[in-house]
VEXVO-976986 format. One record per residue: x, y, z of N, C-alpha, C in turn; residue in one letter; residue number from 0. Coordinates in steps of 0.2 Angstrom, whole numbers, always signed. Layout:
<recs>
{rec {X, Y, Z}, {X, Y, Z}, {X, Y, Z}, a, NUM},
...
</recs>
This chain:
<recs>
{rec {-72, +26, -148}, {-65, +20, -150}, {-65, +22, -140}, m, 0},
{rec {-71, +16, -135}, {-68, +18, -130}, {-64, +15, -127}, s, 1},
{rec {-56, +18, -122}, {-50, +18, -121}, {-56, +5, -116}, e, 2},
{rec {-51, +1, -113}, {-49, -3, -111}, {-50, -2, -101}, k, 3},
{rec {-51, -2, -98}, {-53, +1, -95}, {-45, -4, -93}, k, 4},
{rec {-42, -2, -87}, {-34, -3, -86}, {-33, -8, -78}, m, 5},
{rec {-31, -15, -77}, {-30, -16, -71}, {-25, -18, -68}, k, 6},
{rec {-24, -18, -63}, {-14, -21, -62}, {-18, -26, -61}, l, 7},
{rec {-11, -28, -62}, {-11, -33, -63}, {-12, -40, -51}, p, 8},
{rec {-16, -39, -51}, {-21, -47, -45}, {-10, -45, -40}, v, 9},
{rec {-8, -51, -42}, {-1, -51, -39}, {+3, -45, -38}, g, 10},
{rec {+4, -43, -45}, {+7, -33, -40}, {+2, -29, -31}, i, 11},
{rec {-4, -33, -34}, {-6, -27, -31}, {-7, -29, -22}, q, 12},
{rec {-8, -38, -22}, {-4, -43, -13}, {+3, -40, -15}, l, 13},
{rec {+9, -41, -20}, {+17, -37, -15}, {+16, -30, -12}, a, 14},
{rec {+9, -27, -17}, {+10, -21, -15}, {+10, -18, -7}, n, 15},
{rec {+1, -21, -5}, {+0, -21, +0}, {+4, -25, +8}, i, 16},
{rec {+8, -30, +4}, {+11, -34, +9}, {+16, -32, +11}, v, 17},
{rec {+19, -28, +3}, {+24, -22, +8}, {+25, -16, +11}, l, 18},
{rec {+17, -12, +12}, {+17, -10, +17}, {+15, -9, +23}, c, 19},
{rec {+13, -18, +22}, {+10, -20, +29}, {+19, -20, +33}, i, 20},
{rec {+21, -23, +31}, {+31, -24, +32}, {+35, -19, +34}, g, 21},
{rec {+34, -16, +31}, {+36, -8, +33}, {+32, -5, +38}, i, 22},
{rec {+25, -5, +36}, {+25, +0, +42}, {+25, -3, +51}, w, 23},
{rec {+25, -9, +47}, {+29, -13, +58}, {+33, -14, +56}, f, 24},
{rec {+35, -14, +52}, {+43, -13, +56}, {+44, -10, +55}, g, 25},
{rec {+43, +0, +57}, {+45, +4, +60}, {+41, +8, +63}, l, 26},
{rec {+33, +0, +62}, {+32, +0, +74}, {+38, -4, +78}, q, 27},
{rec {+41, -11, +75}, {+44, -13, +80}, {+51, -7, +80}, k, 28},
{rec {+53, -6, +76}, {+58, -3, +75}, {+60, +3, +78}, a, 29},
{rec {+55, +9, +80}, {+52, +15, +85}, {+49, +14, +89}, f, 30},
{rec {+44, +8, +92}, {+36, +9, +94}, {+34, +16, +91}, g, 31},
{rec {+34, +17, +87}, {+28, +20, +90}, {+18, +18, +91}, w, 32},
{rec {+17, +20, +89}, {+11, +19, +93}, {+8, +15, +98}, w, 33},
{rec {+14, +10, +101}, {+13, +8, +108}, {+5, +9, +113}, e, 34},
{rec {+4, +16, +113}, {-1, +19, +119}, {-4, +21, +117}, d, 35},
{rec {-6, +22, +109}, {-15, +21, +108}, {-16, +19, +109}, s, 36},
{rec {-26, +18, +110}, {-29, +16, +112}, {-32, +11, +105}, e, 37},
{rec {-31, +12, +101}, {-32, +6, +99}, {-28, -2, +95}, n, 38},
{rec {-20, +1, +99}, {-15, -1, +98}, {-13, -2, +92}, g, 39},
{rec {-6, -3, +90}, {-2, -3, +85}, {-5, -5, +79}, p, 40},
{rec {-8, -16, +82}, {-7, -15, +73}, {-15, -9, +70}, l, 41},
{rec {-19, -7, +72}, {-26, -3, +71}, {-23, +0, +65}, f, 42},
{rec {-14, +6, +69}, {-15, +12, +66}, {-7, +10, +60}, s, 43},
{rec {-4, +6, +61}, {-4, +0, +57}, {-8, +0, +48}, i, 44},
{rec {-12, -3, +51}, {-17, -7, +45}, {-19, +0, +42}, l, 45},
{rec {-21, +5, +46}, {-23, +10, +41}, {-15, +13, +39}, i, 46},
{rec {-12, +18, +42}, {-5, +18, +37}, {-5, +13, +30}, c, 47},
{rec {-5, +5, +34}, {-4, +5, +28}, {-10, +4, +19}, a, 48},
{rec {-14, +6, +25}, {-21, +9, +18}, {-19, +14, +15}, l, 49},
{rec {-19, +17, +16}, {-17, +25, +13}, {-7, +25, +9}, i, 50},
{rec {-3, +21, +12}, {+2, +21, +9}, {-1, +16, +2}, t, 51},
{rec {-4, +11, +2}, {-6, +5, -2}, {-9, +11, -10}, f, 52},
{rec {-16, +11, -4}, {-20, +16, -10}, {-14, +17, -14}, m, 53},
{rec {-11, +26, -12}, {-4, +27, -15}, {-2, +27, -21}, f, 54},
{rec {+3, +18, -15}, {+11, +14, -23}, {+4, +15, -26}, t, 55},
{rec {-4, +11, -24}, {-6, +10, -34}, {-9, +13, -38}, n, 56},
{rec {-5, +21, -34}, {-7, +25, -40}, {-4, +26, -45}, s, 57},
{rec {+1, +26, -41}, {+7, +29, -47}, {+8, +22, -50}, v, 58},
{rec {+10, +16, -46}, {+9, +9, -52}, {+6, +9, -57}, l, 59},
{rec {+1, +9, -58}, {-4, +12, -63}, {-2, +18, -66}, y, 60},
{rec {-1, +21, -64}, {+2, +29, -71}, {+9, +25, -75}, g, 61},
{rec {+12, +24, -71}, {+16, +19, -72}, {+18, +12, -79}, y, 62},
{rec {+11, +6, -76}, {+11, +3, -80}, {+7, +7, -88}, f, 63},
{rec {+5, +11, -85}, {+0, +10, -91}, {+3, +17, -97}, r, 64},
{rec {+9, +21, -95}, {+15, +25, -97}, {+16, +20, -101}, s, 65},
{rec {+19, +15, -99}, {+21, +7, -103}, {+16, +5, -106}, q, 66},
{rec {+13, +3, -108}, {+7, -1, -109}, {+3, +5, -115}, n, 67},
{rec {+6, +10, -119}, {+4, +12, -123}, {+4, +12, -131}, k, 68},
</recs>
């Protein structure tokens, strides 16, 4: 018996990445982090958002998987 590989719904993934970018963009505006970074703040925001997105995606995946047992 092979277990069907479950994927998160696309809508949840899109909302997640928008939320991650929004959070880091808000932190940048609020605290002025990365203002003087050589690549500019946008690059740093996207890197942090990507890391946060991968982490929250795995958390959400675990949550949905536990719900669908």
